[in-house]
C-alpha positions in Angstrom: 221.5 117.6 97.5 222.3 115.2 94.5 218.5 114.4 94.4 217.3 118.1 94.3 220.0 119.2 91.7 220.1 116.0 89.5 216.4 114.9 89.6 213.9 117.3 91.4 214.9 120.5 89.8 215.4 119.6 86.3 212.1 117.8 86.1 210.3 120.8 87.5 211.9 123.1 84.9 211.4 120.5 82.2 207.7 120.4 83.5 207.1 124.0 83.3 208.8 124.5 80.0 207.3 121.3 78.2 203.6 121.8 79.5 203.2 125.2 80.9 200.9 124.4 83.7 198.6 126.8 85.4 199.4 125.4 88.6 202.1 123.6 90.4 201.2 121.5 93.7 204.5 120.9 95.6 204.3 118.1 98.4 206.7 116.7 100.8 208.3 120.1 102.0 208.1 119.1 105.6 210.8 116.6 104.7 213.5 119.4 104.5 214.0 123.1 104.5 213.3 125.4 101.5 216.9 125.8 101.0 217.5 122.3 100.9 215.0 122.1 98.0 216.4 125.2 96.5 212.7 126.2 96.3 213.3 129.9 96.6 215.7 129.9 93.1 212.9 127.8 91.4 210.0 130.0 92.6 212.0 133.1 91.5 212.4 131.7 88.0 208.8 130.6 87.9 207.5 134.0 88.7 210.1 136.0 86.9 211.3 134.3 83.7 209.3 131.1 83.0 206.8 130.9 80.2 203.9 130.9 82.9 205.1 133.6 85.0 201.8 135.6 84.5 199.3 132.7 85.2 200.8 130.2 87.3 199.6 129.5 91.0 201.4 127.4 93.6 200.7 126.0 96.8 202.4 126.5 100.1 204.2 123.1 100.5 208.0 124.3 99.4 210.0 123.6 102.3 209.7 123.0 106.4 207.8 125.9 107.9 206.4 127.3 104.5 202.9 125.8 105.1 200.2 128.1 105.9 202.9 131.1 105.2 203.8 131.4 101.5 202.2 130.3 98.2 199.4 131.5 96.0 197.1 129.3 98.1 197.5 127.5 101.5 197.1 123.8 101.9 198.4 124.1 105.6 198.3 120.4 106.3 196.2 117.4 105.0 192.5 117.7 105.6 193.0 121.3 106.8 189.7 122.9 108.1 190.0 126.5 109.2 187.7 127.6 111.9 187.4 131.0 110.8 187.3 132.6 107.5 191.0 132.8 106.1 192.2 136.1 104.9 194.1 134.0 102.2 193.0 131.6 99.3 193.2 128.0 100.7 192.6 124.4 99.8 191.3 121.3 101.8 193.1 118.2 100.6 191.4 114.9 101.6 191.3 111.5 100.1 188.4 109.0 99.5 190.3 106.4 101.4 190.3 107.1 105.3 193.9 105.5 105.6 195.9 106.1 102.5 196.5 108.6 99.5 197.3 105.6 97.4 195.6 102.5 96.1 195.3 99.5 98.8 194.2 96.2 97.6 193.0 95.3 101.1 191.0 98.4 101.3 187.3 97.9 102.8 184.1 99.6 101.7 183.8 100.9 105.4 187.3 102.7 105.0 185.8 104.9 102.0 184.3 108.2 102.5 180.4 108.1 101.9 178.6 110.4 99.6 176.9 112.6 102.5 180.6 113.0 104.2 182.1 114.2 100.7 179.4 116.6 100.3 179.2 118.0 103.9 183.1 118.6 103.4 182.9 120.2 100.0 180.1 122.5 101.3 181.9 123.4 104.3 184.9 124.1 102.4 183.3 126.4 99.6 181.5 128.1 102.2 184.8 129.3 103.9 186.0 130.2 100.4 188.1 127.2 100.0 189.0 124.7 97.1 188.5 121.1 97.6 190.8 118.4 96.6 189.4 115.0 96.7 192.3 112.5 96.1 191.6 109.1 94.3 194.3 106.6 94.6 194.7 104.9 91.2 195.9 101.1 91.0 199.4 100.5 89.6 198.0 100.3 86.0 196.2 103.8 86.4 192.6 102.5 86.9 190.3 103.9 89.3 188.5 101.2 91.2 184.8 101.0 90.9 184.1 102.2 94.6 185.9 105.3 93.8 184.3 105.8 90.2 181.1 105.5 92.2 181.8 107.9 94.7 182.8 110.5 92.1 180.0 109.9 90.0 177.4 110.2 92.9 179.0 113.5 93.9 
């Protein structure tokens, strides 16, 4: 747990104290248990003693078996689309690139979501009471490639 106690937790505490975010989006929780990530201790501090305790919202990716069970809103899984109206706030996470959450130099135009597909998913998500998170993978320099810019502007 050197990674958790030496890197992850100190950075999370610093992030909250320095920037006071309204939302913390955790990811990769399926890699290990909430106990391994020490999620319970961090979340207890976040909601009870942190400078954002009255305003912060978190998702449900804080350890294996947490998805769709714990959090201010549920992601459940990537590209989650419930079939009935959920009782809990939720979010549909997707990416403009069909095959990656990051930038790919060899990406083809046919592998990028088209505007009608984006709008359809957005409307379906909102109609079911969800939030729509549309990922854009920037280049290593932080630039958004023109095809992604075009899609976002068109939407």
